[in-house]
C-alpha positions as CSV (number, residue, x, y, z in Angstrom):
1,X,12.2,3.4,-5.2
2,X,11.7,0.3,-7.4
3,X,8.6,-1.9,-7.2
4,X,8.7,-5.3,-8.8
5,X,5.2,-6.8,-8.9
6,X,4.5,-10.4,-9.8
7,X,0.9,-10.6,-11.0
8,X,-1.6,-12.3,-13.3
9,X,-3.2,-8.9,-14.3
10,X,-0.4,-6.4,-15.2
11,X,-2.7,-4.4,-17.5
12,X,-5.1,-3.7,-14.6
13,X,-2.3,-2.5,-12.4
14,X,-0.6,-0.4,-15.1
15,X,-3.8,1.5,-15.7
16,X,-4.0,2.4,-12.0
17,X,-0.3,3.4,-11.7
18,X,-0.5,5.8,-14.6
19,X,-2.9,8.1,-12.9
20,X,-2.8,10.8,-10.2
21,X,0.1,11.2,-7.8
22,X,1.6,7.8,-8.5
23,X,1.4,8.4,-12.3
24,X,3.2,11.7,-12.0
25,X,5.9,10.3,-9.7
26,X,6.3,7.5,-12.2
27,X,6.6,9.9,-15.2
28,X,9.1,12.0,-13.2
29,X,11.3,8.9,-12.5
30,X,10.9,9.1,-8.8
31,X,9.5,5.6,-8.7
32,X,9.8,2.7,-11.0
33,X,7.1,0.0,-11.3
34,X,8.1,-3.2,-13.0
35,X,5.1,-5.4,-13.7
36,X,5.9,-9.0,-14.3
37,X,3.3,-11.3,-15.7
38,X,3.5,-14.7,-14.0
39,X,1.9,-16.4,-17.0
40,X,4.9,-15.5,-19.1
41,X,6.9,-18.0,-17.0
42,X,4.5,-21.0,-17.2
43,X,5.9,-24.2,-18.7
44,X,5.4,-24.3,-22.5
45,X,3.2,-27.3,-22.3
46,X,0.9,-25.6,-19.9
47,X,0.0,-22.8,-22.4
48,X,0.2,-20.0,-19.9
49,X,-1.7,-21.8,-17.1
50,X,-0.2,-21.3,-13.7
51,X,-2.7,-23.1,-11.4
52,X,-3.7,-26.6,-10.6
53,X,-5.9,-28.6,-8.3
54,X,-4.9,-28.7,-4.6
55,X,-3.5,-31.8,-3.1
56,X,-5.9,-33.2,-0.6
57,X,-8.9,-32.0,-2.5
58,X,-11.1,-29.0,-1.9
59,X,-12.7,-26.2,-3.9
60,X,-10.8,-23.9,-6.3
61,X,-7.3,-23.9,-7.7
62,X,-3.9,-23.2,-6.3
63,X,-1.1,-21.2,-8.0
64,X,1.9,-23.3,-8.8
65,X,5.4,-22.8,-7.4
66,X,7.4,-23.1,-10.6
67,X,6.1,-20.1,-12.6
68,X,6.4,-17.9,-9.6
69,X,9.9,-19.1,-9.0
70,X,10.9,-18.4,-12.6
71,X,9.3,-14.9,-12.5
72,X,11.2,-14.1,-9.3
73,X,14.5,-15.4,-10.7
74,X,13.9,-13.0,-13.7
75,X,13.3,-10.1,-11.3
76,X,16.4,-10.8,-9.3
77,X,18.6,-10.4,-12.3
78,X,17.8,-6.6,-12.2
79,X,18.2,-6.2,-8.4
80,X,21.8,-5.6,-7.3
81,X,21.4,-6.1,-3.5
82,X,19.2,-7.4,-0.8
83,X,15.4,-6.8,-0.9
84,X,12.1,-7.7,0.7
85,X,9.6,-9.9,-0.9
86,X,6.0,-9.2,0.2
87,X,3.2,-11.7,-0.2
88,X,-0.3,-10.3,0.2
89,X,-2.4,-12.6,2.5
90,X,-5.2,-12.2,5.1
91,X,-2.9,-14.1,7.5
92,X,-0.1,-11.5,7.4
93,X,0.9,-8.5,9.5
94,X,-1.7,-5.7,9.1
95,X,-0.4,-2.9,6.9
96,X,-0.3,0.5,8.6
97,X,1.4,3.9,8.3
98,X,4.4,2.7,10.3
99,X,5.1,-0.1,7.9
100,X,4.5,2.2,4.9
101,X,7.3,4.5,6.3
102,X,9.5,1.6,7.0
103,X,9.2,0.2,3.5
104,X,9.8,3.6,1.9
105,X,13.4,3.4,3.0
106,X,13.9,0.3,0.8
107,X,15.5,0.6,-2.7
108,X,13.7,-2.4,-4.1
109,X,10.5,-4.2,-3.0
110,X,9.1,-7.3,-4.6
111,X,5.4,-8.0,-4.4
112,X,3.7,-11.3,-5.1
113,X,0.0,-11.1,-5.9
114,X,-1.8,-14.3,-5.1
115,X,-5.1,-15.5,-6.7
116,X,-7.6,-18.4,-6.7
117,X,-7.4,-20.3,-3.4
118,X,-3.8,-19.2,-2.8
119,X,-0.2,-20.1,-3.6
120,X,1.8,-23.3,-3.2
121,X,3.3,-23.0,0.3
122,X,6.7,-24.1,-0.9
123,X,7.4,-21.1,-3.0
124,X,6.2,-18.8,-0.1
125,X,8.7,-20.5,2.2
126,X,11.4,-20.2,-0.4
127,X,11.2,-16.5,-1.4
128,X,8.8,-14.5,0.9
129,X,10.3,-12.3,3.6
130,X,7.0,-10.5,4.7
131,X,3.4,-11.6,4.8
132,X,1.2,-8.6,4.8
133,X,-2.6,-7.9,4.9
134,X,-4.5,-4.7,4.4
135,X,-7.4,-5.8,6.6
136,X,-9.5,-8.5,8.1
137,X,-11.4,-9.5,4.9
138,X,-10.8,-11.6,1.8
139,X,-10.4,-10.2,-1.7
140,X,-10.3,-12.0,-5.1
141,X,-6.6,-11.4,-5.5
142,X,-3.5,-9.5,-4.3
143,X,-3.6,-6.8,-7.0
144,X,-5.8,-4.3,-5.2
145,X,-3.9,-4.6,-1.8
146,X,-0.6,-4.1,-3.6
147,X,-1.9,-1.0,-5.4
148,X,-3.0,0.4,-2.0
149,X,0.4,-0.3,-0.5
150,X,2.4,1.2,-3.4
151,X,0.3,4.3,-3.0
152,X,0.8,4.6,0.7
153,X,4.5,3.8,0.6
154,X,5.3,6.1,-2.3
155,X,3.7,9.1,-0.4
156,X,6.6,8.8,2.1
157,X,9.3,9.0,-0.7
158,X,10.9,12.4,-1.1
159,X,9.5,14.4,-4.0
160,X,6.4,12.3,-4.7
161,X,4.1,14.8,-3.0
162,X,4.0,18.2,-4.7
163,X,4.2,19.9,-1.3
164,X,6.6,18.5,1.2
165,X,4.3,19.7,4.0
166,X,1.3,17.9,2.7
167,X,2.2,14.5,4.2
168,X,3.1,15.9,7.7
169,X,-0.3,16.4,9.2
170,X,-2.3,13.6,7.7
171,X,-4.1,10.8,9.6
172,X,-1.8,8.4,11.4
173,X,1.2,10.8,11.4
174,X,3.5,10.3,14.3
175,X,2.5,12.2,17.5
176,X,4.7,12.6,20.6
177,X,1.7,12.4,23.0
178,X,-0.3,9.7,21.1
179,X,2.0,6.9,19.7
180,X,-0.8,5.6,17.5
181,X,-1.1,8.9,15.7
182,X,-4.2,11.0,15.3
183,X,-6.9,11.3,12.6
184,X,-6.7,14.4,10.5
185,X,-8.7,17.5,11.5
186,X,-11.7,18.6,9.4
187,X,-10.8,20.6,6.2
188,X,-12.8,23.5,4.6
189,X,-12.5,25.5,1.4
190,X,-14.6,28.2,-0.4
191,X,-17.3,29.3,-0.1
192,X,-17.2,30.5,3.5
193,X,-20.9,29.6,3.9
194,X,-22.5,26.6,2.1
195,X,-26.2,26.0,2.4
196,X,-26.3,27.8,5.7
197,X,-23.2,25.9,7.1
198,X,-20.3,28.4,7.9
199,X,-16.6,27.6,8.1
200,X,-15.4,27.7,11.7
201,X,-14.6,31.3,12.5
202,X,-11.1,30.5,13.8
203,X,-10.0,29.3,10.3
204,X,-10.8,32.8,9.0
205,X,-9.0,34.6,11.8
206,X,-5.5,34.6,10.4
207,X,-4.2,33.7,13.9
208,X,-2.0,30.7,13.1
209,X,-1.4,29.8,16.7
210,X,-5.2,29.6,17.4
211,X,-5.7,27.7,14.1
212,X,-3.0,25.1,15.1
213,X,-4.6,24.7,18.5
214,X,-8.1,24.2,17.0
215,X,-6.8,21.7,14.5
216,X,-5.1,19.6,17.2
217,X,-8.2,19.7,19.4
218,X,-10.3,18.6,16.5
219,X,-7.9,15.8,15.6
220,X,-8.0,14.5,19.2
221,X,-11.8,14.8,19.2
222,X,-12.3,13.0,15.9
223,X,-9.8,10.2,16.9
224,X,-11.6,9.7,20.2
225,X,-15.0,9.4,18.4
226,X,-13.9,7.3,15.5
227,X,-10.7,5.4,16.4
228,X,-10.2,5.5,20.2
229,X,-7.9,2.5,19.9
230,X,-5.2,4.9,18.4
231,X,-5.2,7.1,21.5
232,X,-4.0,4.2,23.7
233,X,-2.0,2.3,21.2
234,X,1.4,1.2,22.7
């Protein structure tokens, strides 16, 4: 899995990607993250500036098409085949576990992180294949959403998780009865009693069939309470 990320803040993203599960997967060569600084492709006379005032007026600045186009051309030199280019935008398809699994089958994914008031529409029309949002709210830039998506996608890639079982029973995992998936059941660890609150007795029984039944019931109960929309999702 190769991620190619066009951004104005590569150092911020690099620090995040060097930690935890993603950092280990990166060190092990399971995933490759190519951070491309869009400012490196600004016109010389612009002195690394990549934004300008919007035509038609209005507040803020807009990222220019040309530096992004040059950055993308640079990335394409290292990608042998077809690939998807994802632009992070509140107006895009909402990112979910289904899309994370879908993207995990790709060899190369290119991300474009917008900033300021947005990106010149012409470059979006030219290179973007997918407009994706991580939720109905507005952030300062695309870096945080891309980091979220890389984490979620990578967990579906073989070998990234230390235990192949650990990704099977998580929230939003596929379920034959509930197409939208279920939220994960409650988890407990030692001590068996904490401040007068005991671990459910069934989890200490050693009866794996009863434990599996309890966990499924709790998953359905939690989903009904917190995300009922998932139970009836088509």
